[in-house]
C-alpha positions in Angstrom: 3.6 -20.7 0.7 6.4 -20.1 3.2 5.8 -18.2 6.4 8.5 -16.0 7.8 9.1 -16.6 11.5 8.7 -13.6 13.7 7.0 -11.5 11.1 3.8 -11.4 9.1 5.2 -12.0 5.6 4.3 -15.0 3.6 6.3 -15.5 0.4 4.8 -17.3 -2.6 8.1 -17.4 -4.5 11.4 -19.0 -3.8 12.7 -16.1 -1.8 12.9 -17.3 1.8 14.3 -14.1 3.3 12.4 -11.0 4.2 15.0 -8.6 2.7 15.3 -7.4 0.0 11.6 -7.3 -0.7 11.7 -8.2 -4.4 8.7 -7.4 -6.6 6.0 -9.4 -4.9 5.0 -10.0 -1.2 2.0 -11.3 0.7 1.5 -9.9 4.1 -0.7 -11.6 6.8 -2.2 -10.1 9.9 -1.2 -11.0 13.4 2.4 -10.0 13.5 4.3 -6.8 14.2 5.0 -4.0 11.7 6.9 -5.1 8.6 10.3 -3.3 8.1 10.1 -0.8 5.2 13.0 -2.6 3.4 10.8 -5.8 3.3 8.0 -4.0 1.4 8.2 -3.8 -2.5 9.0 -0.4 -3.9 6.0 1.2 -5.6 7.5 3.9 -7.7 7.7 1.9 -10.9 4.0 0.8 -10.9 2.2 -1.5 -8.5 -1.0 -3.4 -7.6 -1.9 -3.6 -3.9 -4.6 -6.2 -3.2 -6.4 -6.8 0.1 -8.7 -9.7 0.8 -11.1 -8.6 3.6 -14.4 -9.5 5.2 -16.5 -6.6 6.6 -18.2 -8.8 9.1 -21.6 -7.9 10.5 -20.6 -4.7 12.3 -18.9 -1.5 11.2 -16.0 -2.3 8.8 -14.3 1.1 9.4 -10.6 1.1 10.1 -7.2 0.6 8.5 -6.6 -2.3 6.2 -2.9 -1.5 5.8 -0.7 1.5 6.2 2.9 2.5 5.8 4.4 5.9 6.7 2.3 9.0 7.7 1.0 12.3 6.3 4.6 13.4 5.6 5.0 10.5 3.3 3.2 7.2 3.1 0.1 5.3 1.9 -2.9 3.7 3.5 -5.8 1.6 2.4 -8.7 2.1 4.8 -12.5 2.2 5.2 -14.3 5.1 6.7 -18.1 5.6 6.9 -18.3 2.2 5.2 -16.5 3.4 2.1 -13.1 2.2 0.8 -10.4 4.9 0.6 -6.7 5.0 -0.5 -4.4 7.8 0.3 -0.9 8.3 -0.9 0.9 11.2 0.8 3.9 12.6 -1.1 6.2 15.3 0.2 4.5 17.9 -2.0 0.9 16.7 -2.4 -1.7 14.0 -1.4 -3.3 11.6 -3.8 -6.8 10.6 -2.7 -9.1 7.9 -4.0 -12.6 7.1 -2.5 -15.4 4.7 -3.3 -18.7 6.5 -3.9 -20.7 3.6 -2.4 -20.6 1.7 0.9 -19.3 -1.8 1.2 -21.9 -4.5 1.7 -21.5 -7.1 4.5 -19.3 -10.0 3.4 -16.1 -10.7 1.6 -14.5 -8.2 -0.7 -11.3 -7.6 -2.6 -10.0 -4.1 -2.4 -7.2 -3.2 -4.9 -5.2 -0.2 -5.9 -3.5 -0.1 -9.3 -0.9 2.4 -10.3 0.5 2.6 -13.9 3.2 4.9 -15.2 2.5 7.4 -17.9 4.3 7.2 -21.2 6.0 10.0 -23.1 5.6 12.6 -20.4 1.9 11.9 -19.8 0.6 11.5 -16.3 0.4 8.1 -14.6 -3.0 6.7 -13.4 -4.0 5.4 -10.0 -7.2 3.4 -9.7 -9.2 2.0 -6.7 -11.1 -1.2 -7.4 -13.7 -3.0 -5.3 -14.3 -6.6 -6.3 -12.7 -6.0 -9.6 -14.8 -2.9 -10.4 -13.2 0.5 -10.9 -14.8 2.9 -8.3 -12.3 5.8 -8.4 -9.4 7.0 -10.6 -7.0 9.9 -10.7 -4.2 11.1 -12.9 -0.8 11.2 -11.1 1.6 13.9 -12.3 5.3 13.4 -11.4 6.6 10.2 -9.9 6.1 8.4 -6.7 9.0 8.5 -4.3 11.6 5.7 -4.6 11.2 5.0 -0.9 8.3 6.3 1.1 9.9 6.0 4.5 13.2 4.5 5.8 13.5 3.3 9.3 10.0 4.4 10.2 7.1 2.6 11.7 6.9 0.0 9.0 3.9 -1.6 7.2 1.0 -2.3 9.6 -1.9 -4.7 8.7 -5.3 -4.1 10.2 -4.4 -1.0 12.1 -2.1 2.0 12.2 0.3 3.6 14.8 1.9 7.0 15.1 0.8 9.8 12.8 -1.9 8.8 10.2 -1.4 8.9 6.5 -4.8 10.7 6.2 -6.8 12.9 8.6 -9.9 10.8 7.7 -8.9 8.3 10.4 -7.3 8.4 13.9 -4.8 5.7 14.8 -4.8 3.0 15.8 -8.1 2.7 13.8 -8.3 -1.1 14.0 -10.2 -2.6 11.1 -13.7 -3.5 12.1 -13.8 -6.6 10.0 -11.2 -9.2 9.1 -8.1 -8.6 6.9 -7.2 -12.0 5.5 -4.1 -10.9 3.5 -2.5 -8.0 1.7 -0.5 -8.6 -1.5 1.8 -6.1 -3.1 3.0 -6.7 -6.7 5.4 -4.2 -8.0 7.0 -5.6 -11.2 8.1 -2.1 -12.3 10.9 -2.2 -9.7 12.7 -4.7 -11.8 13.3 -2.0 -14.4 15.5 0.1 -12.2 18.9 1.2 -13.5 21.4 0.8 -10.7 24.0 3.0 -12.4 21.4 5.7 -13.0 20.4 5.6 -9.4 24.0 6.0 -8.3 24.5 9.0 -10.6 21.2 10.6 -9.4 22.3 10.1 -5.7 25.7 11.7 -6.4 24.2 14.7 -8.1 21.7 15.1 -5.2 24.6 15.4 -2.7 
């Protein structure tokens, strides 16, 4: 594993630069916010996995967050329950575990898969590999959640929150060991199509 100096990105592949993000990144706590351009794009499908330890006290707080309630996503714990919020410009996608996290190590994960043939996509929250919440996702996720914003934060948040369920900085009460984002769907992008779409949008 290579550690990027001056940031909290650890690359497990042969990519030694922080930008462009590519399809997979591992983020470690202890550094400053990670620039948006260094975070894999989620629109084509993703798996976000966080290895945490709740410790002996209250584990409430932000595991990771990017953006705010105008557009962004956050994995966090409130009242001992794991939550994931994805705020789009026109709606908010919410996932919440119905049970509380026991003391100790846990793997929190969010999986998003695209629908086929016009069917809705699906977003799932998993705790230790068990599905605890799921929701259908109509429409698409934005190509870029935020550009030039506060960046990805690990173990806390700053600025406006992604969800009103927590108040920044909302430091995580346990330990965040790492956050991994795998977004293989981004490799299916059509550059020519993106240019055409951008030209039509202007």
